[in-house]
C-alpha positions as CSV (number, residue, x, y, z in Angstrom):
1,M,-0.3,-11.1,-10.4
2,L,0.7,-8.3,-8.1
3,L,2.8,-5.5,-9.7
4,V,5.8,-4.7,-7.4
5,E,8.7,-3.0,-9.0
6,N,12.2,-2.5,-7.6
7,H,13.2,1.1,-6.9
8,P,16.6,2.6,-5.9
9,D,15.3,3.2,-2.4
10,G,13.3,0.0,-2.0
11,C,10.3,-1.0,-4.1
12,V,7.1,0.4,-5.5
13,L,3.7,-1.2,-5.0
14,C,0.5,-0.4,-7.0
15,V,-2.5,0.0,-4.7
16,R,-6.2,0.4,-5.3
17,V,-7.9,2.1,-2.2
18,S,-11.5,2.1,-1.1
19,P,-11.8,4.8,1.6
20,G,-14.6,5.1,4.1
21,A,-14.9,1.3,4.7
22,S,-16.1,-0.3,7.9
23,R,-12.5,-1.4,8.8
24,D,-9.0,-1.3,7.5
25,R,-7.9,-4.5,5.6
26,I,-6.1,-5.9,2.6
27,L,-8.6,-7.4,0.2
28,G,-6.2,-9.1,-2.2
29,E,-5.1,-8.5,-5.8
30,H,-7.1,-6.7,-8.4
31,A,-5.8,-6.1,-11.9
32,G,-2.2,-6.1,-10.8
33,A,-2.8,-3.8,-7.8
34,L,-3.2,-4.6,-4.1
35,K,-6.8,-3.7,-3.2
36,I,-7.1,-2.1,0.3
37,S,-10.0,-0.8,2.2
38,V,-9.5,1.8,4.9
39,S,-12.0,3.4,7.3
40,A,-10.4,6.8,7.0
41,A,-12.1,9.5,4.9
42,P,-10.4,10.6,1.7
43,E,-9.7,14.1,3.0
44,K,-6.6,15.9,4.0
45,G,-4.4,12.8,3.5
46,K,-6.2,10.7,6.1
47,A,-6.8,7.7,3.8
48,N,-3.2,7.9,2.5
49,K,-1.9,7.8,6.0
50,A,-4.2,4.8,6.9
51,V,-2.9,2.9,3.8
52,C,0.7,3.5,4.8
53,L,0.1,2.4,8.4
54,L,-1.8,-0.8,7.2
55,L,1.0,-1.7,4.8
56,A,3.7,-1.1,7.3
57,K,2.0,-3.3,9.9
58,N,1.5,-6.2,7.4
59,L,5.0,-5.9,5.9
60,H,6.6,-5.6,9.3
61,V,8.5,-2.4,8.4
62,P,8.5,1.0,10.2
63,A,5.6,3.3,9.2
64,S,8.2,5.9,8.2
65,H,9.4,3.5,5.5
66,V,6.1,3.6,3.6
67,S,4.9,6.6,1.6
68,V,2.5,7.4,-1.2
69,I,4.6,8.7,-4.2
70,A,1.9,8.9,-6.9
71,G,-1.9,9.2,-6.9
72,K,-2.3,11.1,-3.6
73,T,-5.9,12.2,-4.6
74,S,-6.8,9.1,-6.6
75,R,-7.9,5.6,-5.6
76,D,-5.1,4.2,-7.7
77,K,-1.8,4.9,-5.9
78,K,1.9,4.0,-6.1
79,V,3.4,3.4,-2.7
80,L,7.2,3.4,-2.0
81,I,8.4,0.9,0.6
82,R,12.0,1.7,1.6
83,G,14.6,-0.8,2.7
84,T,13.2,-3.9,1.0
85,D,12.9,-5.4,-2.4
86,A,10.0,-6.4,-4.7
87,R,10.4,-10.1,-4.1
88,A,10.3,-9.8,-0.3
89,V,7.2,-7.5,-0.5
90,A,5.4,-9.9,-3.0
91,Q,6.1,-12.8,-0.8
92,A,5.0,-11.1,2.4
93,L,1.7,-10.0,0.8
94,A,1.0,-13.5,-0.6
95,D,0.7,-14.6,3.0
96,V,-1.9,-12.0,3.9
């Protein structure tokens, strides 16, 4: 089951990232985290930016509403999605 927690500004999503992939895509759930592959390299925040853009596109929220709040240099990250709640995010990602 995907771990999505409510936050005062929106909700927090646990993400497992595989940078340097052939394309950007959401792979599904893995150990409570959303597994994502991005083509961007894990340098200078490029992979983090790609993760935020991919999530924003799939959740239909502005890219400015998605940010990495923990794990900026790790494969395991926590992403804040502003202006929504955990239930809406979990439901939107279930359709992906």
